[in-house]
C-alpha positions in Angstrom: 133.8 28.7 115.5 133.0 27.5 119.0 129.3 27.0 119.9 127.8 26.6 123.4 124.3 25.6 124.2 123.1 26.9 127.6 119.7 26.0 129.0 117.9 27.1 132.1 116.2 24.8 134.6 112.6 23.9 133.7 110.3 26.7 135.0 106.5 27.0 135.6 105.6 30.7 135.0 102.4 31.9 136.6 99.5 33.6 134.8 97.3 36.2 136.4 94.4 34.5 138.0 95.7 31.2 136.7 95.2 32.1 133.1 97.6 32.8 130.2 101.1 33.7 131.1 102.2 37.3 130.2 105.0 37.8 127.7 106.8 39.9 130.3 106.7 37.1 132.7 108.2 34.7 130.2 111.2 37.1 129.8 112.1 36.3 133.4 113.1 32.7 132.4 116.2 34.1 130.7 118.5 35.9 133.2 120.1 32.7 134.6 121.3 31.7 131.1 122.2 35.3 130.2 124.4 35.6 133.3 125.9 32.1 132.5 126.7 33.2 128.9 127.7 36.9 129.3 128.1 37.5 133.0 126.9 40.7 134.7 127.7 42.6 131.5 124.3 41.7 129.9 122.5 43.9 132.4 124.8 46.8 131.4 124.8 46.7 127.6 122.9 43.7 126.5 119.7 43.2 124.5 117.0 40.6 124.3 114.7 40.5 121.3 111.9 37.9 121.1 108.8 37.1 118.9 106.1 35.1 120.6 104.4 32.3 118.7 102.4 30.2 121.1 100.5 31.0 124.2 101.3 29.3 127.5 99.0 28.7 130.5 99.5 29.2 134.2 102.1 26.6 135.5 102.8 25.1 132.1 106.6 24.2 132.1 108.9 26.0 129.8 112.7 26.2 129.4 114.8 29.1 128.1 117.9 28.4 126.1 120.7 30.1 124.2 123.0 29.0 121.4 126.1 31.1 121.8 128.9 31.5 119.2 131.9 33.7 118.9 130.1 36.7 117.5 128.6 38.0 120.7 125.1 37.2 119.4 123.1 34.2 120.6 120.0 32.6 119.3 117.4 32.6 122.1 114.3 30.5 122.5 111.6 29.5 125.0 110.4 25.9 124.4 108.0 23.5 126.2 109.1 20.0 127.1 107.1 18.8 124.1 109.2 20.9 121.8 106.7 23.7 121.1 108.5 27.0 120.4 106.8 29.6 122.6 109.2 32.4 121.5 112.4 32.9 119.7 114.8 35.6 118.8 118.3 36.9 119.6 120.4 38.0 122.6 123.4 40.2 122.2 125.9 42.4 124.1 127.7 45.5 123.2 127.1 47.0 119.8 125.5 43.9 118.4 121.9 44.9 119.2 119.6 42.9 116.9 116.0 43.9 116.5 113.0 41.7 116.5 112.5 41.0 112.8 108.7 40.9 112.7 108.3 44.1 114.7 110.8 46.0 112.5 109.3 44.6 109.3 105.7 45.7 109.9 104.5 48.7 107.9 104.0 51.7 110.1 101.9 54.7 109.0 103.8 57.9 109.9 100.5 59.7 110.1 99.4 57.4 112.9 102.4 58.0 115.2 102.0 60.1 118.3 104.3 61.0 121.2 103.6 59.6 124.7 104.0 62.3 127.4 107.1 61.6 129.6 106.6 60.3 133.1 108.7 59.4 136.1 108.8 55.8 137.1 110.6 53.6 139.6 110.4 50.1 141.1 110.4 50.0 144.9 112.8 47.2 146.1 110.3 46.0 148.6 107.7 45.5 145.8 110.1 43.4 143.7 111.2 41.4 146.7 107.6 40.5 147.4 107.1 39.3 143.8 110.2 37.2 144.2 109.2 35.6 147.5 105.6 35.1 146.3 106.8 33.2 143.2 105.6 35.8 140.7 109.1 36.3 139.1 110.1 33.2 137.2 113.6 31.9 137.6 114.8 34.7 140.0 118.4 35.5 140.6 119.9 36.8 143.8 120.4 40.3 142.4 116.7 41.0 142.3 116.5 41.6 146.1 119.1 42.9 148.6 122.1 44.2 146.7 123.7 43.6 143.3 127.1 44.3 141.8 125.8 47.8 141.1 124.6 48.5 144.6 120.7 48.5 144.5 118.8 45.4 143.4 118.5 45.0 139.6 115.0 45.0 138.1 113.8 41.7 136.6 113.0 41.9 132.8 109.3 41.7 133.6 109.6 44.6 136.1 111.4 46.7 133.6 108.9 46.1 130.9 106.0 46.9 133.2 107.6 50.2 134.2 107.5 51.1 130.5 104.0 49.8 129.8 102.6 51.7 132.9 103.5 54.9 131.1 101.8 53.7 127.9 98.7 52.7 129.8 98.6 56.0 131.6 98.8 58.3 128.6 97.6 56.5 125.5 94.0 57.2 124.4 92.3 55.4 121.5 88.9 54.0 120.4 90.0 50.5 121.2 87.3 48.0 122.3 87.2 46.7 125.9 90.0 44.2 125.4 93.7 43.9 126.3 96.3 44.0 123.7 98.6 41.0 123.5 102.3 41.5 123.2 103.7 39.5 120.3 107.2 40.9 120.0 109.4 42.5 122.7 112.8 44.2 122.6 114.7 45.2 125.7 118.0 47.0 125.5 120.5 48.4 128.0 122.9 51.3 127.3 125.8 51.2 129.7 124.1 50.5 133.1 121.3 48.4 134.5 117.9 49.5 135.6 117.8 49.2 139.4 115.2 49.5 142.1 114.5 52.6 144.2 115.8 54.8 141.4 113.6 57.3 139.4 113.8 57.2 135.6 112.1 59.4 133.0 110.3 57.4 130.4 109.2 58.8 127.1 108.5 57.5 123.6 106.0 57.1 120.7 103.3 54.8 119.7 102.6 54.0 116.0 99.6 52.2 114.3 100.1 49.4 111.8 96.9 47.7 110.8 95.7 45.8 113.9 98.9 46.4 115.8 100.5 49.1 117.9 104.3 49.6 118.0 105.7 51.2 121.1 109.2 52.7 121.0 110.2 53.9 124.5 113.3 55.0 126.4 114.3 55.6 130.0 116.8 58.2 131.2 118.3 58.6 134.7 118.5 61.7 136.8 121.6 62.9 134.9 119.8 62.6 131.6 121.7 59.6 130.5 120.0 57.0 128.4 119.8 53.8 130.4 117.3 51.4 128.7 114.9 51.2 125.8 112.1 48.9 124.7 110.2 48.1 121.6 106.8 46.5 122.1 104.4 45.1 119.4 100.9 44.8 120.8 98.2 43.2 118.7 94.5 43.6 119.0 91.6 41.6 117.7 90.1 44.5 115.7 91.5 47.2 113.5 93.5 49.8 115.4 92.2 53.4 115.1 94.3 56.6 115.2 96.1 56.6 118.5 95.7 60.3 118.7 92.0 60.0 119.3 91.4 60.7 123.0 87.9 59.1 123.6 88.9 56.0 125.5 92.1 54.8 127.4 93.8 51.9 125.7 95.6 49.0 127.4 98.9 48.0 126.1 99.9 45.9 129.1 102.5 43.2 128.9 99.8 40.7 129.3 99.8 37.5 127.4 
């Protein structure tokens, strides 16, 4: 079996206000190595599943890496220069879509699962281009602005995740305290085509409670009704999670940290 090790250049992701770096931002360190390993196909039928172990601060250097073998599945990691593993998991293409182990192993209470109302989302190409030029997208690739092999610009992983979490933030209501959930596991999956800018998608899904965690399972369909992408997000909070069907206070499940 042949094995390749592919690493990205050292990156310095930015945190909001100079603080901790969001999990979604860290995902943006991967596309250069994903394209090197799998080509443009990863944006069409690839997946990225990560569990986050250690927080990083604004400007702290990290490096994304893959260990690729002949199976079409790669071990993925984000590591600091000192060897601290910030996140690890798997990357795959085609039918080999591996789930984040920790997220799938948590015990969910079926009685605490509720549907999120569907909503239309899109990413304006001008908005993503500004993020690229302002340095808010780590390790950008040329397909994020202008054109891509699919025509419109491709959305960066952080942009895609934030399109999903915007729907969760807008519709989820709980009794959570005034604090922001921290993403500790993320799955991103594509189903035949990339998510692109200036294109409207319909996002829907569910949220389930599991102790002090919320598990979001969401999908995006295009105007034809075809499934384009899906995410799984594990958000953890400092206190016990109440029934997500309670509508007294809006919750935040942002991809933030």
